VMD Tcl script that builds the backbone (N, CA, C; Angstrom):
set m [mol new atoms 570]
animate dup $m
set s [atomselect $m all]
$s set {name element resname resid chain x y z} {
  {N N MET 1 A 110.907 118.913 148.829}
  {CA C MET 1 A 109.835 118.752 147.870}
  {C C MET 1 A 109.809 117.292 147.402}
  {N N VAL 2 A 108.638 116.809 147.145}
  {CA C VAL 2 A 108.463 115.443 146.679}
  {C C VAL 2 A 107.982 115.490 145.232}
  {N N GLY 3 A 108.650 114.772 144.353}
  {CA C GLY 3 A 108.225 114.680 142.957}
  {C C GLY 3 A 108.277 115.996 142.208}
  {N N ALA 4 A 109.301 116.808 142.441}
  {CA C ALA 4 A 109.413 118.094 141.749}
  {C C ALA 4 A 109.649 117.870 140.257}
  {N N LYS 5 A 108.930 118.650 139.425}
  {CA C LYS 5 A 109.069 118.544 137.965}
  {C C LYS 5 A 108.989 119.930 137.347}
  {N N LEU 6 A 109.725 120.090 136.278}
  {CA C LEU 6 A 109.636 121.286 135.458}
  {C C LEU 6 A 109.100 120.830 134.101}
  {N N THR 7 A 107.969 121.384 133.680}
  {CA C THR 7 A 107.356 121.008 132.404}
  {C C THR 7 A 107.457 122.187 131.457}
  {N N VAL 8 A 108.073 121.956 130.307}
  {CA C VAL 8 A 108.299 123.011 129.323}
  {C C VAL 8 A 107.602 122.616 128.023}
  {N N ARG 9 A 106.838 123.563 127.450}
  {CA C ARG 9 A 106.148 123.312 126.176}
  {C C ARG 9 A 106.622 124.314 125.137}
  {N N LYS 10 A 106.902 123.772 123.943}
  {CA C LYS 10 A 107.304 124.629 122.830}
  {C C LYS 10 A 106.853 123.973 121.540}
  {N N ASP 11 A 106.153 124.743 120.729}
  {CA C ASP 11 A 105.694 124.274 119.418}
  {C C ASP 11 A 104.953 122.942 119.508}
  {N N GLY 12 A 104.091 122.802 120.509}
  {CA C GLY 12 A 103.285 121.592 120.665}
  {C C GLY 12 A 104.012 120.416 121.284}
  {N N GLN 13 A 105.289 120.532 121.574}
  {CA C GLN 13 A 106.080 119.471 122.198}
  {C C GLN 13 A 106.219 119.752 123.692}
  {N N THR 14 A 106.083 118.707 124.491}
  {CA C THR 14 A 106.214 118.837 125.941}
  {C C THR 14 A 107.469 118.105 126.406}
  {N N THR 15 A 108.289 118.789 127.191}
  {CA C THR 15 A 109.487 118.197 127.780}
  {C C THR 15 A 109.374 118.316 129.289}
  {N N VAL 16 A 109.592 117.191 129.992}
  {CA C VAL 16 A 109.510 117.180 131.447}
  {C C VAL 16 A 110.875 116.830 132.022}
  {N N SER 17 A 111.345 117.669 132.932}
  {CA C SER 17 A 112.582 117.389 133.655}
  {C C SER 17 A 112.184 117.097 135.092}
  {N N GLU 18 A 112.399 115.852 135.521}
  {CA C GLU 18 A 112.000 115.452 136.861}
  {C C GLU 18 A 113.064 115.785 137.885}
  {N N GLY 19 A 112.611 115.887 139.117}
  {CA C GLY 19 A 113.517 116.136 140.231}
  {C C GLY 19 A 114.327 114.900 140.528}
  {N N GLY 20 A 114.775 114.808 141.742}
  {CA C GLY 20 A 115.606 113.686 142.158}
  {C C GLY 20 A 116.800 114.187 142.919}
  {N N LEU 21 A 117.727 113.321 143.167}
  {CA C LEU 21 A 118.900 113.643 143.961}
  {C C LEU 21 A 119.645 114.845 143.375}
  {N N GLY 22 A 119.891 115.829 144.201}
  {CA C GLY 22 A 120.668 116.992 143.789}
  {C C GLY 22 A 119.865 118.073 143.112}
  {N N VAL 23 A 118.556 117.908 142.983}
  {CA C VAL 23 A 117.743 118.915 142.303}
  {C C VAL 23 A 117.529 120.134 143.177}
  {N N GLY 24 A 117.297 119.929 144.454}
  {CA C GLY 24 A 117.041 121.039 145.361}
  {C C GLY 24 A 118.140 121.196 146.381}
  {N N ALA 25 A 118.454 122.433 146.708}
  {CA C ALA 25 A 119.465 122.706 147.726}
  {C C ALA 25 A 119.020 123.912 148.531}
  {N N ILE 26 A 119.319 123.894 149.808}
  {CA C ILE 26 A 118.985 125.036 150.665}
  {C C ILE 26 A 120.236 125.883 150.799}
  {N N GLU 27 A 120.080 127.176 150.544}
  {CA C GLU 27 A 121.206 128.083 150.742}
  {C C GLU 27 A 120.732 129.259 151.580}
  {N N GLN 28 A 121.677 129.935 152.215}
  {CA C GLN 28 A 121.352 131.078 153.054}
  {C C GLN 28 A 121.416 132.353 152.227}
  {N N THR 29 A 120.449 133.250 152.417}
  {CA C THR 29 A 120.489 134.546 151.753}
  {C C THR 29 A 121.319 135.496 152.608}
  {N N GLU 30 A 121.574 136.697 152.099}
  {CA C GLU 30 A 122.401 137.659 152.832}
  {C C GLU 30 A 121.813 138.018 154.191}
  {N N ASP 31 A 120.480 138.011 154.306}
  {CA C ASP 31 A 119.860 138.348 155.591}
  {C C ASP 31 A 119.765 137.146 156.534}
  {N N GLY 32 A 120.315 135.988 156.115}
  {CA C GLY 32 A 120.346 134.805 156.964}
  {C C GLY 32 A 119.167 133.870 156.809}
  {N N SER 33 A 118.176 134.253 156.017}
  {CA C SER 33 A 117.022 133.376 155.833}
  {C C SER 33 A 117.329 132.310 154.779}
  {N N PRO 34 A 116.712 131.137 154.928}
  {CA C PRO 34 A 116.997 130.072 153.960}
  {C C PRO 34 A 116.228 130.265 152.658}
  {N N ARG 35 A 116.802 129.766 151.573}
  {CA C ARG 35 A 116.162 129.802 150.265}
  {C C ARG 35 A 116.392 128.451 149.613}
  {N N PHE 36 A 115.344 127.893 149.028}
  {CA C PHE 36 A 115.433 126.596 148.365}
  {C C PHE 36 A 115.669 126.842 146.887}
  {N N VAL 37 A 116.747 126.287 146.343}
  {CA C VAL 37 A 117.122 126.488 144.941}
  {C C VAL 37 A 116.962 125.176 144.187}
  {N N PHE 38 A 116.247 125.217 143.078}
  {CA C PHE 38 A 116.046 124.035 142.249}
  {C C PHE 38 A 116.908 124.115 141.006}
  {N N THR 39 A 117.503 122.994 140.623}
  {CA C THR 39 A 118.289 122.894 139.399}
  {C C THR 39 A 117.762 121.714 138.608}
  {N N PHE 40 A 117.279 121.978 137.417}
  {CA C PHE 40 A 116.767 120.915 136.546}
  {C C PHE 40 A 117.695 120.809 135.345}
  {N N ASP 41 A 118.718 119.969 135.466}
  {CA C ASP 41 A 119.678 119.842 134.378}
  {C C ASP 41 A 119.832 118.408 133.890}
  {N N LYS 42 A 118.888 117.528 134.250}
  {CA C LYS 42 A 118.960 116.136 133.820}
  {C C LYS 42 A 118.427 115.944 132.412}
  {N N THR 43 A 117.585 116.860 131.964}
  {CA C THR 43 A 116.969 116.764 130.647}
  {C C THR 43 A 117.195 118.084 129.924}
  {N N ALA 44 A 117.604 118.011 128.667}
  {CA C ALA 44 A 117.777 119.232 127.882}
  {C C ALA 44 A 116.403 119.871 127.668}
  {N N LEU 45 A 116.307 121.139 127.961}
  {CA C LEU 45 A 115.044 121.860 127.818}
  {C C LEU 45 A 115.128 122.818 126.635}
  {N N PRO 46 A 114.022 123.006 125.920}
  {CA C PRO 46 A 114.043 123.888 124.755}
  {C C PRO 46 A 114.233 125.360 125.159}
  {N N GLN 47 A 114.889 126.109 124.303}
  {CA C GLN 47 A 115.074 127.538 124.514}
  {C C GLN 47 A 113.805 128.283 124.106}
  {N N ASN 48 A 113.530 129.423 124.709}
  {CA C ASN 48 A 112.383 130.266 124.396}
  {C C ASN 48 A 111.072 129.477 124.352}
  {N N PRO 49 A 110.706 128.807 125.448}
  {CA C PRO 49 A 109.497 127.971 125.458}
  {C C PRO 49 A 108.213 128.810 125.396}
  {N N ASP 50 A 107.120 128.142 124.990}
  {CA C ASP 50 A 105.806 128.779 124.985}
  {C C ASP 50 A 105.248 128.852 126.410}
  {N N SER 51 A 105.500 127.802 127.224}
  {CA C SER 51 A 105.044 127.798 128.611}
  {C C SER 51 A 105.989 126.978 129.469}
  {N N VAL 52 A 106.012 127.328 130.761}
  {CA C VAL 52 A 106.837 126.621 131.742}
  {C C VAL 52 A 106.002 126.487 133.019}
  {N N SER 53 A 105.967 125.282 133.572}
  {CA C SER 53 A 105.283 125.100 134.852}
  {C C SER 53 A 106.146 124.255 135.785}
  {N N PHE 54 A 106.013 124.533 137.059}
  {CA C PHE 54 A 106.729 123.809 138.113}
  {C C PHE 54 A 105.671 123.091 138.938}
  {N N SER 55 A 105.870 121.790 139.201}
  {CA C SER 55 A 104.898 121.042 139.991}
  {C C SER 55 A 105.601 120.158 141.007}
  {N N VAL 56 A 104.872 119.849 142.069}
  {CA C VAL 56 A 105.359 118.930 143.094}
  {C C VAL 56 A 104.223 117.988 143.469}
  {N N GLU 57 A 104.582 116.778 143.866}
  {CA C GLU 57 A 103.589 115.811 144.352}
  {C C GLU 57 A 103.245 116.079 145.807}
  {N N GLY 58 A 104.133 116.776 146.508}
  {CA C GLY 58 A 103.924 117.091 147.916}
  {C C GLY 58 A 105.183 117.681 148.511}
  {N N ILE 59 A 105.226 117.698 149.839}
  {CA C ILE 59 A 106.372 118.283 150.535}
  {C C ILE 59 A 106.824 117.367 151.661}
  {N N GLU 60 A 108.043 117.577 152.083}
  {CA C GLU 60 A 108.536 116.982 153.326}
  {C C GLU 60 A 108.466 118.101 154.353}
  {N N ALA 61 A 107.656 117.904 155.371}
  {CA C ALA 61 A 107.470 118.999 156.327}
  {C C ALA 61 A 107.085 118.470 157.698}
  {N N LEU 62 A 107.459 119.229 158.688}
  {CA C LEU 62 A 107.064 118.977 160.075}
  {C C LEU 62 A 106.423 120.248 160.598}
  {N N ASN 63 A 105.414 120.117 161.449}
  {CA C ASN 63 A 104.872 121.319 162.066}
  {C C ASN 63 A 105.844 121.769 163.163}
  {N N ALA 64 A 105.596 122.933 163.739}
  {CA C ALA 64 A 106.535 123.517 164.712}
  {C C ALA 64 A 106.832 122.583 165.877}
  {N N GLU 65 A 105.825 121.900 166.390}
  {CA C GLU 65 A 106.027 121.001 167.533}
  {C C GLU 65 A 106.810 119.753 167.120}
  {N N GLU 66 A 106.570 119.251 165.913}
  {CA C GLU 66 A 107.280 118.063 165.424}
  {C C GLU 66 A 108.756 118.351 165.150}
  {N N ARG 67 A 109.121 119.605 164.965}
  {CA C ARG 67 A 110.514 119.972 164.699}
  {C C ARG 67 A 111.383 119.892 165.949}
  {N N LYS 68 A 110.759 119.681 167.110}
  {CA C LYS 68 A 111.510 119.557 168.357}
  {C C LYS 68 A 111.843 118.093 168.602}
  {N N LEU 69 A 113.128 117.837 168.766}
  {CA C LEU 69 A 113.598 116.514 169.168}
  {C C LEU 69 A 114.160 116.697 170.575}
  {N N ILE 70 A 113.482 116.112 171.559}
  {CA C ILE 70 A 113.895 116.278 172.958}
  {C C ILE 70 A 114.447 114.956 173.455}
  {N N VAL 71 A 115.705 115.013 173.903}
  {CA C VAL 71 A 116.429 113.812 174.314}
  {C C VAL 71 A 117.083 114.042 175.664}
  {N N ASP 72 A 116.938 113.071 176.555}
  {CA C ASP 72 A 117.705 113.065 177.797}
  {C C ASP 72 A 118.978 112.288 177.456}
  {N N THR 73 A 120.068 113.005 177.273}
  {CA C THR 73 A 121.305 112.348 176.834}
  {C C THR 73 A 121.972 111.565 177.961}
  {N N ASP 74 A 121.574 111.804 179.220}
  {CA C ASP 74 A 122.103 111.000 180.316}
  {C C ASP 74 A 121.492 109.601 180.311}
  {N N THR 75 A 120.177 109.536 180.102}
  {CA C THR 75 A 119.489 108.231 180.092}
  {C C THR 75 A 119.322 107.664 178.690}
  {N N LYS 76 A 119.655 108.460 177.676}
  {CA C LYS 76 A 119.528 108.078 176.252}
  {C C LYS 76 A 118.077 107.822 175.854}
  {N N LYS 77 A 117.168 108.572 176.464}
  {CA C LYS 77 A 115.746 108.420 176.155}
  {C C LYS 77 A 115.266 109.571 175.287}
  {N N VAL 78 A 114.526 109.222 174.240}
  {CA C VAL 78 A 113.885 110.216 173.389}
  {C C VAL 78 A 112.537 110.541 174.025}
  {N N LEU 79 A 112.359 111.800 174.417}
  {CA C LEU 79 A 111.140 112.214 175.107}
  {C C LEU 79 A 110.107 112.807 174.150}
  {N N GLN 80 A 110.582 113.398 173.059}
  {CA C GLN 80 A 109.676 113.944 172.045}
  {C C GLN 80 A 110.351 113.851 170.694}
  {N N ALA 81 A 109.591 113.388 169.698}
  {CA C ALA 81 A 110.118 113.221 168.344}
  {C C ALA 81 A 108.957 113.315 167.358}
  {N N PRO 82 A 109.245 113.501 166.068}
  {CA C PRO 82 A 108.163 113.630 165.098}
  {C C PRO 82 A 107.349 112.362 164.888}
  {N N GLU 83 A 107.897 111.208 165.258}
  {CA C GLU 83 A 107.160 109.953 165.131}
  {C C GLU 83 A 107.798 108.898 166.023}
  {N N LYS 84 A 107.096 107.773 166.175}
  {CA C LYS 84 A 107.625 106.666 166.971}
  {C C LYS 84 A 108.787 106.019 166.225}
  {N N GLY 85 A 109.613 105.312 166.972}
  {CA C GLY 85 A 110.719 104.585 166.359}
  {C C GLY 85 A 112.026 105.355 166.310}
  {N N ILE 86 A 112.060 106.560 166.865}
  {CA C ILE 86 A 113.295 107.344 166.883}
  {C C ILE 86 A 114.043 107.004 168.164}
  {N N THR 87 A 115.342 106.712 168.021}
  {CA C THR 87 A 116.175 106.307 169.152}
  {C C THR 87 A 117.373 107.234 169.284}
  {N N ALA 88 A 118.001 107.196 170.458}
  {CA C ALA 88 A 119.191 108.004 170.699}
  {C C ALA 88 A 120.248 107.157 171.383}
  {N N ALA 89 A 121.480 107.333 170.956}
  {CA C ALA 89 A 122.642 106.718 171.602}
  {C C ALA 89 A 123.662 107.835 171.804}
  {N N VAL 90 A 124.341 107.804 172.920}
  {CA C VAL 90 A 125.363 108.809 173.214}
  {C C VAL 90 A 126.639 108.058 173.567}
  {N N ASN 91 A 127.719 108.374 172.838}
  {CA C ASN 91 A 129.001 107.700 173.048}
  {C C ASN 91 A 130.109 108.725 173.184}
  {N N SER 92 A 131.169 108.348 173.863}
  {CA C SER 92 A 132.341 109.221 173.941}
  {C C SER 92 A 132.940 109.355 172.551}
  {N N ALA 93 A 133.413 110.552 172.272}
  {CA C ALA 93 A 134.046 110.812 170.973}
  {C C ALA 93 A 135.460 111.314 171.246}
  {N N THR 94 A 135.979 112.135 170.389}
  {CA C THR 94 A 137.347 112.622 170.541}
  {C C THR 94 A 137.435 113.744 171.563}
  {N N SER 95 A 138.541 113.825 172.229}
  {CA C SER 95 A 138.940 114.868 173.187}
  {C C SER 95 A 137.820 115.762 173.729}
  {N N GLY 96 A 137.139 115.279 174.753}
  {CA C GLY 96 A 136.163 116.082 175.459}
  {C C GLY 96 A 134.835 116.284 174.754}
  {N N THR 97 A 134.521 115.403 173.825}
  {CA C THR 97 A 133.234 115.517 173.132}
  {C C THR 97 A 132.453 114.214 173.239}
  {N N LYS 98 A 131.179 114.320 172.959}
  {CA C LYS 98 A 130.283 113.164 172.904}
  {C C LYS 98 A 129.668 113.129 171.509}
  {N N GLN 99 A 129.347 111.919 171.065}
  {CA C GLN 99 A 128.666 111.762 169.782}
  {C C GLN 99 A 127.241 111.300 170.040}
  {N N LEU 100 A 126.274 112.053 169.497}
  {CA C LEU 100 A 124.864 111.718 169.586}
  {C C LEU 100 A 124.467 111.044 168.278}
  {N N GLN 101 A 123.965 109.816 168.357}
  {CA C GLN 101 A 123.490 109.104 167.175}
  {C C GLN 101 A 121.980 108.966 167.277}
  {N N ILE 102 A 121.297 109.507 166.288}
  {CA C ILE 102 A 119.844 109.440 166.236}
  {C C ILE 102 A 119.457 108.409 165.184}
  {N N GLY 103 A 118.735 107.388 165.617}
  {CA C GLY 103 A 118.195 106.389 164.702}
  {C C GLY 103 A 116.761 106.758 164.366}
  {N N TYR 104 A 116.397 106.647 163.091}
  {CA C TYR 104 A 115.041 107.018 162.691}
  {C C TYR 104 A 114.576 106.125 161.544}
  {N N PRO 105 A 113.250 105.891 161.450}
  {CA C PRO 105 A 112.737 105.000 160.416}
  {C C PRO 105 A 112.895 105.599 159.017}
  {N N VAL 106 A 113.190 104.733 158.044}
  {CA C VAL 106 A 113.246 105.154 156.637}
  {C C VAL 106 A 112.519 104.125 155.784}
  {N N ASP 107 A 112.062 104.589 154.649}
  {CA C ASP 107 A 111.481 103.721 153.624}
  {C C ASP 107 A 112.574 103.529 152.579}
  {N N ALA 108 A 113.283 102.401 152.648}
  {CA C ALA 108 A 114.429 102.170 151.767}
  {C C ALA 108 A 114.028 102.215 150.294}
  {N N GLU 109 A 112.844 101.734 149.975}
  {CA C GLU 109 A 112.387 101.756 148.578}
  {C C GLU 109 A 112.317 103.189 148.063}
  {N N GLN 110 A 111.806 104.075 148.890}
  {CA C GLN 110 A 111.730 105.482 148.518}
  {C C GLN 110 A 113.126 106.110 148.509}
  {N N PHE 111 A 113.944 105.754 149.473}
  {CA C PHE 111 A 115.292 106.308 149.580}
  {C C PHE 111 A 116.121 106.012 148.332}
  {N N PHE 112 A 115.949 104.813 147.781}
  {CA C PHE 112 A 116.718 104.422 146.604}
  {C C PHE 112 A 115.990 104.696 145.295}
  {N N GLY 113 A 114.822 105.359 145.343}
  {CA C GLY 113 A 114.058 105.669 144.143}
  {C C GLY 113 A 114.630 106.870 143.399}
  {N N SER 114 A 113.919 107.315 142.380}
  {CA C SER 114 A 114.390 108.436 141.559}
  {C C SER 114 A 114.263 109.776 142.281}
  {N N ASP 115 A 113.451 109.844 143.338}
  {CA C ASP 115 A 113.256 111.074 144.096}
  {C C ASP 115 A 113.466 110.762 145.577}
  {N N PRO 116 A 114.727 110.562 145.991}
  {CA C PRO 116 A 115.000 110.103 147.355}
  {C C PRO 116 A 114.549 111.093 148.421}
  {N N SER 117 A 114.153 110.540 149.549}
  {CA C SER 117 A 113.713 111.370 150.664}
  {C C SER 117 A 114.916 112.001 151.364}
  {N N SER 118 A 114.618 112.988 152.199}
  {CA C SER 118 A 115.673 113.673 152.954}
  {C C SER 118 A 116.231 112.773 154.043}
  {N N MET 119 A 117.387 113.145 154.520}
  {CA C MET 119 A 117.979 112.532 155.697}
  {C C MET 119 A 117.713 113.488 156.863}
  {N N LEU 120 A 117.916 113.015 158.079}
  {CA C LEU 120 A 117.721 113.847 159.263}
  {C C LEU 120 A 118.874 114.832 159.397}
  {N N PHE 121 A 118.533 116.101 159.503}
  {CA C PHE 121 A 119.504 117.156 159.794}
  {C C PHE 121 A 119.002 117.938 160.990}
  {N N LEU 122 A 119.915 118.234 161.918}
  {CA C LEU 122 A 119.586 119.059 163.077}
  {C C LEU 122 A 120.271 120.411 162.952}
  {N N ASP 123 A 119.691 121.422 163.613}
  {CA C ASP 123 A 120.281 122.755 163.643}
  {C C ASP 123 A 121.639 122.687 164.343}
  {N N THR 124 A 122.450 123.687 164.164}
  {CA C THR 124 A 123.815 123.683 164.707}
  {C C THR 124 A 123.898 124.179 166.153}
  {N N THR 125 A 122.741 124.363 166.792}
  {CA C THR 125 A 122.711 124.669 168.220}
  {C C THR 125 A 121.599 123.853 168.866}
  {N N PHE 126 A 121.692 123.681 170.174}
  {CA C PHE 126 A 120.632 123.032 170.944}
  {C C PHE 126 A 120.528 123.754 172.276}
  {N N THR 127 A 119.427 123.506 173.007}
  {CA C THR 127 A 119.254 124.138 174.308}
  {C C THR 127 A 119.104 123.065 175.384}
  {N N ASP 128 A 119.526 123.419 176.587}
  {CA C ASP 128 A 119.343 122.507 177.716}
  {C C ASP 128 A 118.017 122.833 178.404}
  {N N ALA 129 A 117.722 122.173 179.510}
  {CA C ALA 129 A 116.437 122.315 180.192}
  {C C ALA 129 A 116.184 123.708 180.755}
  {N N VAL 130 A 117.249 124.486 180.983}
  {CA C VAL 130 A 117.060 125.849 181.491}
  {C C VAL 130 A 117.131 126.897 180.390}
  {N N GLY 131 A 117.267 126.458 179.138}
  {CA C GLY 131 A 117.250 127.372 178.001}
  {C C GLY 131 A 118.601 127.867 177.535}
  {N N ALA 132 A 119.700 127.396 178.146}
  {CA C ALA 132 A 121.032 127.796 177.692}
  {C C ALA 132 A 121.323 127.124 176.348}
  {N N GLU 133 A 121.939 127.874 175.441}
  {CA C GLU 133 A 122.203 127.374 174.087}
  {C C GLU 133 A 123.657 126.922 173.946}
  {N N TYR 134 A 123.845 125.831 173.213}
  {CA C TYR 134 A 125.173 125.244 173.014}
  {C C TYR 134 A 125.344 124.848 171.550}
  {N N PRO 135 A 126.598 124.762 171.074}
  {CA C PRO 135 A 126.830 124.368 169.687}
  {C C PRO 135 A 126.715 122.853 169.471}
  {N N LEU 136 A 126.254 122.496 168.291}
  {CA C LEU 136 A 126.171 121.109 167.843}
  {C C LEU 136 A 126.872 121.057 166.498}
  {N N THR 137 A 127.785 120.103 166.339}
  {CA C THR 137 A 128.529 120.005 165.085}
  {C C THR 137 A 128.369 118.618 164.481}
  {N N TYR 138 A 128.960 118.453 163.317}
  {CA C TYR 138 A 128.946 117.165 162.630}
  {C C TYR 138 A 130.280 116.471 162.867}
  {N N PRO 139 A 130.312 115.139 162.823}
  {CA C PRO 139 A 131.579 114.426 163.016}
  {C C PRO 139 A 132.625 114.877 161.994}
  {N N SER 140 A 133.842 115.107 162.464}
  {CA C SER 140 A 134.913 115.580 161.572}
  {C C SER 140 A 135.383 114.508 160.603}
  {N N ASP 141 A 135.056 113.250 160.888}
  {CA C ASP 141 A 135.485 112.177 159.982}
  {C C ASP 141 A 134.494 111.947 158.836}
  {N N GLY 142 A 133.478 112.817 158.733}
  {CA C GLY 142 A 132.520 112.710 157.637}
  {C C GLY 142 A 131.443 111.660 157.842}
  {N N SER 143 A 131.311 111.115 159.048}
  {CA C SER 143 A 130.361 110.034 159.295}
  {C C SER 143 A 129.007 110.553 159.784}
  {N N LEU 144 A 128.521 111.611 159.166}
  {CA C LEU 144 A 127.239 112.186 159.565}
  {C C LEU 144 A 126.115 111.168 159.439}
  {N N PHE 145 A 126.091 110.425 158.329}
  {CA C PHE 145 A 125.033 109.452 158.094}
  {C C PHE 145 A 125.574 108.043 158.076}
  {N N GLY 146 A 124.814 107.131 158.672}
  {CA C GLY 146 A 125.142 105.718 158.593}
  {C C GLY 146 A 124.713 105.170 157.236}
  {N N GLU 147 A 125.174 104.009 156.921}
  {CA C GLU 147 A 124.855 103.389 155.636}
  {C C GLU 147 A 123.387 102.964 155.597}
  {N N VAL 148 A 122.727 103.261 154.485}
  {CA C VAL 148 A 121.354 102.819 154.253}
  {C C VAL 148 A 121.403 101.816 153.104}
  {N N LEU 149 A 120.885 100.625 153.371}
  {CA C LEU 149 A 120.859 99.559 152.370}
  {C C LEU 149 A 119.441 99.407 151.825}
  {N N PRO 150 A 119.274 98.751 150.661}
  {CA C PRO 150 A 117.926 98.565 150.106}
  {C C PRO 150 A 116.964 97.839 151.046}
  {N N THR 151 A 117.486 97.101 152.033}
  {CA C THR 151 A 116.621 96.389 152.985}
  {C C THR 151 A 116.491 97.119 154.319}
  {N N SER 152 A 117.105 98.298 154.440}
  {CA C SER 152 A 117.101 99.039 155.709}
  {C C SER 152 A 115.711 99.501 156.095}
  {N N LYS 153 A 115.437 99.426 157.381}
  {CA C LYS 153 A 114.187 99.948 157.947}
  {C C LYS 153 A 114.460 101.230 158.744}
  {N N SER 154 A 115.768 101.512 158.994}
  {CA C SER 154 A 116.129 102.710 159.743}
  {C C SER 154 A 117.478 103.247 159.258}
  {N N ALA 155 A 117.760 104.478 159.653}
  {CA C ALA 155 A 119.023 105.135 159.310}
  {C C ALA 155 A 119.561 105.817 160.567}
  {N N LEU 156 A 120.830 106.175 160.542}
  {CA C LEU 156 A 121.470 106.884 161.646}
  {C C LEU 156 A 122.001 108.226 161.179}
  {N N ALA 157 A 121.871 109.227 162.035}
  {CA C ALA 157 A 122.513 110.518 161.810}
  {C C ALA 157 A 123.329 110.814 163.067}
  {N N SER 158 A 124.561 111.276 162.891}
  {CA C SER 158 A 125.467 111.506 164.025}
  {C C SER 158 A 125.812 112.978 164.166}
  {N N PHE 159 A 125.900 113.419 165.409}
  {CA C PHE 159 A 126.210 114.801 165.733}
  {C C PHE 159 A 127.166 114.809 166.923}
  {N N VAL 160 A 127.908 115.903 167.096}
  {CA C VAL 160 A 128.919 115.993 168.151}
  {C C VAL 160 A 128.661 117.224 169.010}
  {N N PHE 161 A 128.820 117.048 170.323}
  {CA C PHE 161 A 128.705 118.171 171.242}
  {C C PHE 161 A 129.743 118.021 172.350}
  {N N VAL 162 A 130.054 119.127 173.038}
  {CA C VAL 162 A 131.045 119.128 174.117}
  {C C VAL 162 A 130.524 118.280 175.271}
  {N N ASP 163 A 131.412 117.479 175.847}
  {CA C ASP 163 A 131.068 116.625 176.987}
  {C C ASP 163 A 131.062 117.475 178.257}
  {N N ARG 164 A 129.864 117.729 178.790}
  {CA C ARG 164 A 129.715 118.478 180.048}
  {C C ARG 164 A 128.418 118.051 180.706}
  {N N ASN 165 A 128.186 118.509 181.908}
  {CA C ASN 165 A 126.939 118.192 182.613}
  {C C ASN 165 A 125.871 119.200 182.218}
  {N N TYR 166 A 124.997 118.805 181.305}
  {CA C TYR 166 A 123.911 119.665 180.844}
  {C C TYR 166 A 122.678 119.448 181.714}
  {N N ALA 167 A 121.881 120.502 181.892}
  {CA C ALA 167 A 120.573 120.362 182.534}
  {C C ALA 167 A 119.689 119.602 181.541}
  {N N GLN 168 A 119.217 118.445 181.945}
  {CA C GLN 168 A 118.455 117.563 181.052}
  {C C GLN 168 A 116.961 117.871 181.122}
  {N N PRO 169 A 116.235 117.639 180.029}
  {CA C PRO 169 A 116.655 117.093 178.743}
  {C C PRO 169 A 117.158 118.196 177.810}
  {N N LEU 170 A 117.731 117.770 176.675}
  {CA C LEU 170 A 118.223 118.693 175.660}
  {C C LEU 170 A 117.209 118.764 174.523}
  {N N THR 171 A 117.064 119.954 173.943}
  {CA C THR 171 A 116.124 120.159 172.839}
  {C C THR 171 A 116.901 120.517 171.580}
  {N N PHE 172 A 116.700 119.710 170.554}
  {CA C PHE 172 A 117.331 119.907 169.255}
  {C C PHE 172 A 116.249 120.319 168.256}
  {N N THR 173 A 116.613 121.144 167.284}
  {CA C THR 173 A 115.663 121.563 166.256}
  {C C THR 173 A 115.954 120.806 164.970}
  {N N ILE 174 A 114.924 120.141 164.449}
  {CA C ILE 174 A 115.060 119.377 163.206}
  {C C ILE 174 A 114.914 120.319 162.018}
  {N N LEU 175 A 115.901 120.306 161.132}
  {CA C LEU 175 A 115.853 121.120 159.919}
  {C C LEU 175 A 115.303 120.328 158.731}
  {N N ALA 176 A 115.609 119.055 158.668}
  {CA C ALA 176 A 115.125 118.203 157.570}
  {C C ALA 176 A 114.824 116.827 158.133}
  {N N TYR 177 A 113.734 116.232 157.622}
  {CA C TYR 177 A 113.308 114.917 158.087}
  {C C TYR 177 A 112.415 114.295 157.011}
  {N N PRO 178 A 112.526 112.984 156.784}
  {CA C PRO 178 A 111.769 112.358 155.691}
  {C C PRO 178 A 110.303 112.042 156.020}
  {N N LYS 179 A 109.523 113.083 156.291}
  {CA C LYS 179 A 108.086 112.897 156.525}
  {C C LYS 179 A 107.343 113.640 155.417}
  {N N GLU 180 A 106.604 112.884 154.598}
  {CA C GLU 180 A 105.945 113.461 153.434}
  {C C GLU 180 A 104.473 113.767 153.682}
  {N N THR 181 A 104.039 114.860 153.088}
  {CA C THR 181 A 102.628 115.198 152.976}
  {C C THR 181 A 102.360 115.332 151.489}
  {N N LEU 182 A 101.597 114.389 150.934}
  {CA C LEU 182 A 101.351 114.382 149.492}
  {C C LEU 182 A 100.103 115.197 149.153}
  {N N GLU 183 A 100.320 116.220 148.356}
  {CA C GLU 183 A 99.240 117.067 147.852}
  {C C GLU 183 A 99.784 117.783 146.621}
  {N N TYR 184 A 99.310 117.384 145.449}
  {CA C TYR 184 A 99.824 117.897 144.180}
  {C C TYR 184 A 99.586 119.408 144.066}
  {N N ARG 185 A 100.599 120.120 143.629}
  {CA C ARG 185 A 100.511 121.553 143.362}
  {C C ARG 185 A 101.285 121.855 142.092}
  {N N GLU 186 A 100.780 122.816 141.332}
  {CA C GLU 186 A 101.448 123.240 140.099}
  {C C GLU 186 A 101.376 124.745 139.994}
  {N N ILE 187 A 102.491 125.346 139.579}
  {CA C ILE 187 A 102.577 126.783 139.378}
  {C C ILE 187 A 103.018 127.034 137.940}
  {N N ARG 188 A 102.258 127.842 137.235}
  {CA C ARG 188 A 102.657 128.204 135.870}
  {C C ARG 188 A 103.616 129.381 135.964}
  {N N LEU 189 A 104.830 129.183 135.456}
  {CA C LEU 189 A 105.856 130.223 135.527}
  {C C LEU 189 A 105.852 131.113 134.299}
  {N N LYS 190 A 105.416 130.549 133.175}
  {CA C LYS 190 A 105.337 131.338 131.925}
  {C C LYS 190 A 104.166 130.860 131.119}
}
mol reanalyze $m
mol bondsrecalc $m
mol representation Tube
mol addrep $m
C-alpha cells in the first residue's frame, strides 16, 4: 500500500496516523492464503472514537504477467520482467549452490521517504522450461538485499538455488516489487 493512513475523529478533533516502514506486514492464514496486517502505532489514537477511516494513496501491484520474472541463468539474460532495467547475475555460492542476484531500478528519494517502497521478493519456488518445480531460498548470511544509498538508482536482491543443469529459461514468481499505481481510496470503518 502507498500512503496508508488511519484517520480517527473524536469530539471534533481529528488524529491521523500515517503509514510508513513497518506499518504493513504479510502473514499466512491457517488455510495458507496471505493476509495483509496493518499496525498504526506511531501516533496515539483516541479511545472510543466517533469515526475511523482507512485510506491509501495507491498500491504497489503487478498484473499476472508482470509477476513472472523469466531468466536464462546460463546466459544471465533477463527474458521477461515487469519493467526495463532489470538485470541478473549468477555466481557460485556455498557447497553446490548458486546465488542469483537480481538488479532492479529504485527511486532512492521514495525509498528513504516516510513511506518507503517495497523491495523485490520472489516466491520460494521456481520452475524450469519443462515445468519442473525447484526450491529457491535466501542467502544464509542475511545478504538478501544490497545496500541502497540516497543516490542509488538500483538495488540488488539475492536468492540461492541448487547448482544443477536446469532446462532454461527459469521462471520466478514476484511476490513484492516497487511498482506503484496511484489512485486514492478511503474506507470508513466506523
